C-alpha positions as CSV (number, residue, x, y, z in Angstrom):
1,M,0.0,0.2,0.0
2,K,0.9,3.5,0.0
3,A,1.8,5.4,3.0
4,A,3.2,8.6,4.6
5,V,6.4,7.6,6.3
6,I,8.4,9.8,8.4
7,H,12.4,9.6,7.6
8,G,13.8,12.0,10.0
9,P,13.2,15.4,10.9
10,G,11.6,17.6,7.8
11,S,11.6,14.5,5.8
12,I,8.2,12.8,5.1
13,K,7.9,10.6,2.1
14,Y,5.0,8.9,-0.3
15,D,6.3,5.5,0.2
16,T,5.1,1.8,-0.5
17,V,5.1,-0.2,2.6
18,D,3.8,-3.6,3.5
19,D,-0.1,-3.8,4.0
20,P,-1.3,-4.2,7.6
21,R,-2.7,-7.7,8.9
22,L,-4.5,-8.7,11.6
23,E,-2.6,-9.4,14.8
24,A,-5.2,-10.0,17.4
25,G,-8.9,-11.3,17.5
26,D,-10.4,-8.0,18.4
27,D,-8.3,-6.3,15.5
28,I,-9.9,-4.6,12.3
29,I,-8.1,-3.5,9.1
30,L,-9.6,-0.1,7.9
31,K,-9.6,1.2,4.4
32,V,-8.9,4.7,5.3
33,T,-11.1,6.9,3.0
34,S,-9.7,10.6,4.6
35,T,-7.2,11.3,6.9
36,A,-5.5,14.8,8.2
37,I,-2.5,16.3,9.3
38,C,-2.4,17.4,12.7
39,G,-0.7,20.0,14.7
40,S,0.9,17.1,16.8
41,D,2.2,15.4,13.8
42,L,4.5,18.3,13.4
43,H,6.2,17.7,16.7
44,I,7.6,14.5,15.0
45,Y,8.1,15.9,11.8
46,S,10.1,18.9,13.3
47,G,11.9,16.6,15.7
48,G,10.7,17.8,18.7
49,F,9.3,14.0,19.6
50,P,12.4,11.7,18.4
51,Q,11.4,8.6,16.2
52,P,14.5,7.0,14.9
53,R,13.0,4.4,12.6
54,P,10.7,4.9,9.5
55,M,7.0,4.9,10.5
56,V,3.5,5.7,9.2
57,L,2.3,8.9,10.7
58,G,-1.3,9.9,11.3
59,H,-3.9,9.7,14.1
60,E,-6.8,11.4,12.4
61,F,-8.4,8.8,10.0
62,M,-11.7,7.2,9.1
63,G,-12.8,4.5,6.8
64,I,-14.4,1.4,5.7
65,I,-14.0,-1.8,7.4
66,E,-12.1,-4.3,5.2
67,E,-11.4,-7.1,7.6
68,A,-12.3,-7.7,11.1
69,G,-10.9,-10.2,13.6
70,G,-12.8,-13.1,15.0
71,G,-13.2,-11.3,18.1
72,V,-14.9,-8.3,16.9
73,T,-18.3,-8.4,18.2
74,H,-20.4,-5.3,17.1
75,L,-18.4,-4.2,13.7
76,K,-18.6,-6.1,10.2
77,R,-16.8,-5.7,6.8
78,G,-18.3,-2.6,4.9
79,D,-19.1,-0.6,8.2
80,R,-17.9,2.9,8.1
81,V,-16.2,4.1,11.0
82,V,-14.2,6.9,12.7
83,V,-11.5,6.1,15.2
84,P,-10.4,8.1,18.3
85,F,-6.8,8.8,18.4
86,P,-5.7,6.8,21.4
87,I,-5.5,3.4,21.4
88,A,-7.0,1.7,24.6
89,C,-8.2,-1.6,25.5
90,G,-11.4,-0.4,27.3
91,N,-11.1,-2.7,30.1
92,C,-8.3,-1.3,32.3
93,F,-8.3,0.9,35.6
94,F,-7.7,3.9,33.3
95,C,-10.0,3.0,30.4
96,K,-12.8,2.5,33.1
97,H,-12.0,5.8,34.5
98,D,-12.7,7.5,31.3
99,V,-8.9,8.5,30.8
100,P,-8.1,6.2,27.7
101,G,-5.0,8.1,26.8
102,N,-3.4,6.4,30.3
103,C,-4.4,2.7,29.1
104,E,-2.4,0.2,30.8
105,H,-2.1,-2.4,28.0
106,S,-1.9,-0.7,24.5
107,N,1.9,0.5,25.0
108,P,3.5,-2.5,27.1
109,E,7.1,-1.6,26.2
110,H,7.2,2.1,27.3
111,Y,4.2,2.6,29.8
112,G,4.8,3.4,33.0
113,P,3.5,5.6,36.2
114,E,6.2,8.0,36.0
115,G,5.8,9.9,33.0
116,G,9.3,10.5,32.3
117,I,10.6,12.3,29.2
118,L,12.0,9.0,27.6
119,T,10.6,6.5,29.8
120,E,7.4,5.4,31.3
121,K,5.3,7.0,29.0
122,G,1.0,7.1,28.8
123,G,-1.0,4.5,26.4
124,A,-0.3,4.3,22.9
125,L,-1.1,6.9,19.9
126,F,-1.8,5.8,16.4
127,G,1.3,6.8,14.4
128,Y,3.0,8.7,17.4
129,T,6.6,7.4,17.9
130,D,7.6,4.1,19.4
131,L,7.6,5.9,22.6
132,Y,3.7,5.8,22.2
133,G,3.6,2.1,21.2
134,G,5.0,2.2,17.9
135,Y,1.6,1.6,15.8
136,D,1.9,2.5,12.2
137,G,-1.0,5.7,11.5
138,G,-3.6,6.3,9.3
139,Q,-2.2,8.8,6.8
140,A,-2.1,5.5,4.5
141,Q,-4.5,3.5,2.3
142,Y,-5.0,0.9,5.0
143,V,-4.2,0.9,9.0
144,R,-4.6,-2.0,11.6
145,V,-7.0,-0.7,14.5
146,P,-6.5,-2.9,17.6
147,Y,-9.1,-3.1,20.4
148,A,-11.9,-2.4,17.6
149,N,-14.7,-3.2,20.4
150,F,-13.8,-0.1,22.3
151,G,-12.4,2.4,19.9
152,P,-14.1,2.8,16.4
153,R,-17.5,4.3,15.9
154,V,-19.9,3.7,13.0
155,V,-21.1,6.8,11.1
156,P,-24.3,7.9,9.7
157,D,-24.2,7.1,5.9
158,N,-25.9,10.7,5.3
159,L,-22.9,12.5,6.5
160,T,-19.8,13.0,4.7
161,D,-16.2,12.2,5.6
162,E,-15.3,15.9,6.3
163,Q,-18.3,16.2,8.6
164,V,-17.3,13.6,11.1
165,L,-13.3,13.4,10.2
166,F,-12.5,15.7,13.2
167,L,-14.3,13.4,15.7
168,T,-11.0,11.4,15.7
169,D,-8.9,14.0,17.6
170,I,-9.4,17.8,17.4
171,F,-12.9,18.1,18.2
172,P,-12.7,16.2,21.2
173,T,-9.5,17.6,22.2
174,G,-10.9,21.2,21.6
175,Y,-14.1,20.2,23.8
176,T,-12.0,18.6,26.5
177,G,-10.0,21.7,27.2
178,V,-13.5,23.7,27.6
179,D,-14.8,20.5,29.7
180,W,-11.8,20.8,32.0
181,G,-12.7,24.4,32.3
182,E,-15.9,23.5,33.8
183,I,-18.1,25.9,31.5
184,K,-21.4,25.8,32.7
185,G,-22.6,29.1,31.1
186,G,-21.8,32.7,31.2
187,E,-18.0,32.4,31.2
188,T,-15.4,34.2,29.4
189,V,-13.1,31.8,27.6
190,A,-9.8,32.7,26.3
191,I,-8.0,30.3,23.8
192,F,-4.4,30.8,22.9
193,G,-3.7,29.3,19.4
194,S,-6.0,29.5,16.6
195,G,-4.8,26.3,14.8
196,P,-7.3,23.5,14.3
197,V,-7.8,22.6,18.0
198,G,-8.1,26.1,19.1
199,L,-10.9,26.5,16.4
200,M,-12.7,23.7,18.1
201,A,-12.3,24.7,21.5
202,A,-13.8,27.9,20.5
203,K,-17.0,26.0,19.1
204,S,-17.0,23.8,22.0
205,A,-16.9,26.9,24.4
206,W,-20.1,28.2,22.2
207,L,-21.6,24.7,22.8
208,R,-21.2,24.9,26.4
209,G,-22.8,28.1,27.0
210,A,-19.7,30.7,27.3
211,A,-20.7,34.3,27.1
212,Q,-17.4,35.3,25.6
213,V,-14.7,33.4,23.5
214,I,-11.6,35.2,23.0
215,V,-9.0,33.6,20.4
216,V,-5.3,34.7,20.6
217,D,-2.8,34.2,17.6
218,T,0.4,35.7,16.0
219,L,-0.9,35.4,12.6
220,Q,-3.8,37.5,11.3
221,Y,-5.1,35.2,8.9
222,R,-5.5,32.7,11.3
223,L,-7.7,35.1,13.4
224,D,-9.9,36.0,10.2
225,K,-10.7,32.1,9.8
226,A,-11.6,32.1,13.7
227,K,-13.8,35.0,13.4
228,I,-15.5,33.3,10.3
229,T,-15.8,30.1,11.7
230,T,-16.5,30.7,15.4
231,G,-17.7,34.1,15.7
232,C,-15.2,34.7,18.4
233,T,-13.3,38.1,19.6
234,T,-9.6,38.0,18.3
235,I,-6.3,39.4,19.5
236,L,-3.3,39.5,17.6
237,W,0.0,38.7,19.6
238,E,2.2,41.4,18.1
239,D,3.8,43.1,21.1
240,G,4.5,40.2,23.5
241,P,2.1,38.6,25.9
242,K,1.8,41.7,28.1
243,D,-0.2,43.2,25.9
244,V,-2.5,40.3,25.1
245,V,-3.2,40.0,28.7
246,E,-3.9,43.6,29.1
247,Q,-6.4,43.1,26.4
248,I,-8.1,40.2,27.9
249,R,-8.5,42.1,31.4
250,D,-9.6,44.9,29.5
251,L,-12.5,42.6,28.3
252,T,-13.3,41.1,31.6
253,Q,-13.5,44.0,34.3
254,G,-9.7,43.7,34.8
255,R,-10.2,40.2,36.5
256,G,-9.0,38.2,33.6
257,A,-10.8,35.2,31.6
258,D,-12.5,32.5,33.5
259,V,-10.8,29.8,31.8
260,C,-7.8,30.0,29.7
261,I,-6.9,27.4,26.9
262,D,-3.4,26.8,25.6
263,A,-3.8,25.3,22.2
264,V,-0.1,25.8,21.3
265,G,2.3,23.7,23.4
266,F,5.9,23.7,23.2
267,E,6.8,24.9,19.9
268,P,5.2,28.5,19.8
269,D,6.6,31.4,17.4
270,R,9.6,32.5,19.1
271,N,12.2,35.3,18.7
272,L,15.9,34.8,19.0
273,A,15.8,35.9,22.8
274,D,13.4,32.9,23.5
275,R,15.5,30.7,21.7
276,I,18.9,31.6,23.3
277,K,16.9,31.1,26.7
278,A,15.9,27.8,25.9
279,T,19.7,26.8,25.1
280,V,20.8,28.3,28.1
281,N,18.2,26.3,30.4
282,F,18.8,22.9,28.1
283,E,15.1,23.2,27.3
284,K,13.1,22.1,24.3
285,G,10.9,24.7,22.8
286,S,9.3,27.1,25.3
287,I,6.3,27.3,28.0
288,K,5.6,31.1,27.0
289,V,2.0,30.5,25.9
290,L,1.4,28.6,29.2
291,E,2.8,31.7,31.2
292,A,0.8,33.9,29.2
293,C,-2.3,31.8,30.2
294,M,-1.5,31.7,33.5
295,S,-1.3,35.6,33.5
296,A,-4.3,35.7,31.4
297,V,-6.7,33.6,33.8
298,R,-8.5,35.3,36.8
299,R,-7.8,34.3,40.1
300,S,-8.9,30.9,41.2
301,G,-9.8,30.5,37.5
302,I,-8.8,27.1,35.3
303,V,-6.1,26.9,32.7
304,S,-6.6,23.9,30.5
305,V,-3.5,22.5,28.6
306,L,-3.8,21.0,25.0
307,G,-0.8,21.9,23.6
308,V,1.8,19.1,23.9
309,Y,5.0,19.6,26.3
310,P,7.2,16.7,26.3
311,V,9.9,18.0,28.8
312,N,10.4,19.6,32.0
313,Y,10.9,23.4,32.6
314,D,12.8,25.1,35.4
315,N,11.1,28.4,34.9
316,F,7.4,27.0,35.7
317,P,5.9,30.3,37.5
318,L,4.7,28.1,40.4
319,G,4.6,31.3,42.7
320,Q,2.2,32.7,40.5
321,F,0.1,29.6,40.3
322,F,0.0,29.1,43.9
323,D,-0.7,33.1,44.7
324,K,-3.7,33.3,42.2
325,G,-5.2,29.7,43.3
326,I,-5.0,28.6,39.7
327,I,-6.5,25.2,38.6
328,L,-4.3,23.6,35.9
329,K,-5.3,20.7,33.9
330,G,-3.6,18.9,30.7
331,G,-2.7,15.7,29.0
332,Q,-4.0,13.7,26.3
333,A,-8.0,14.1,25.5
334,P,-10.2,11.3,26.6
335,A,-11.5,10.9,23.1
336,H,-13.5,7.9,23.5
337,K,-15.5,9.6,26.6
338,H,-16.9,12.4,24.3
339,I,-16.9,11.1,21.0
340,D,-20.6,9.8,21.2
341,K,-21.9,13.1,22.5
342,L,-20.0,15.2,20.1
343,L,-21.3,13.3,16.8
344,E,-24.6,13.5,18.1
345,Y,-24.1,17.4,18.1
346,V,-22.8,17.1,14.4
347,V,-25.8,14.8,13.4
348,Q,-28.2,17.4,15.3
349,G,-26.3,20.2,13.3
350,K,-25.5,22.1,16.4
351,V,-21.8,22.3,15.0
352,Q,-20.0,22.4,11.8
353,L,-16.7,21.1,11.7
354,D,-15.5,21.0,7.9
355,D,-15.6,24.4,7.7
356,I,-12.1,25.1,9.2
357,I,-10.2,23.1,6.1
358,T,-8.5,25.0,3.8
359,H,-6.4,22.5,1.7
360,R,-7.7,19.0,0.2
361,L,-4.7,17.1,-1.2
362,P,-3.9,13.7,-2.6
363,L,-1.8,11.8,0.0
364,S,0.7,11.7,-2.8
365,E,1.4,15.0,-2.3
366,I,2.4,14.4,1.7
367,S,5.7,16.1,1.6
368,H,4.1,19.5,0.3
369,A,1.3,19.1,2.5
370,Y,3.4,19.1,5.8
371,D,5.8,21.9,4.3
372,I,2.8,24.3,3.7
373,F,0.9,23.1,7.4
374,K,4.2,23.7,9.2
375,K,5.2,27.0,7.6
376,R,1.5,28.2,7.8
377,E,1.9,29.2,3.9
378,D,-0.8,29.4,1.4
379,G,-3.2,30.5,4.3
380,C,-3.1,26.9,5.6
381,V,-5.4,26.2,8.5
382,K,-6.2,22.3,8.2
383,V,-5.2,19.8,5.6
384,V,-7.4,16.8,4.6
385,L,-5.7,14.2,2.5
386,D,-6.9,11.6,0.3
387,P,-4.9,8.3,0.5
388,W,-6.1,7.2,-3.0
389,K,-4.9,9.9,-5.1
């Protein structure tokens, strides 16, 4: 089959690889009909997450079941399904407590309670390095899906792939940031980052009854997309975090936002001084966005961290965290927990997901797709790929 294979930082190729095979009774083989590039994929592409051997990337995909193992109980060949991005067994302590990203069984070689930088990681993720299970991902014509009795959801025939594809990751992830924020109605939510996850967080905030949604980004074209697709208030990050924080406070009677969501992570736009600081501190990337969230949130407010942070940082603002009484939540989104409810929102027409798509490309143009997505060229916000072109 054809697949997108990472060969090292900055090198992803359209390769011919072996077809996947059933390896357990509850596996399925999925013929992928649509897949997408996620901002998290860029962390591997940039080298921020090491992956020494070639691997098929991609954790946002859906398709039609080509083959099902004998232990699959509720799915069959021909079913059209969407697949949550964590690989989870459904039966362990963490799966039963609705945190499938911590599954005890899906990542046996690298799993552990410590959560170290290169050891004792969480549960497995599709196409997300050997540290997270080493499973090939879905930027391919076919993919093996383990634990199929727990993960895949059948989608209605009357909905297109693009209407439901983002139930795999970015919609549940954006919704999780709002859910962690305990939005009940009437709150102000400030979202840092107007990439795909940030846009889904904004849509989710409105679904949960937020009174005001503010989106911050360093690029005007992304803010324009956010305003069109979510109806939010936008702030352009031009002169550093202090100006952004002041604007958010001006919109909230001086208190700050009830909830701030970090939808950027450890690879934000950085100037030379930021890069020198990280080098001196032996740190990868930066926590500048998290720091801005902690300044912009009100006292006793909640900061939800959806952006990825793979290492430790010595300059974490612990004093501010304590003095303001901030509640901090983060981690892999429990996609399985929310996917059925979110699918129903789509079915009922309460939310539109496909309006964030800016590029539809064949999988054969994978190198170009990653390039424009990483460099944010040609107005790129979200790329959807057709594996059969």
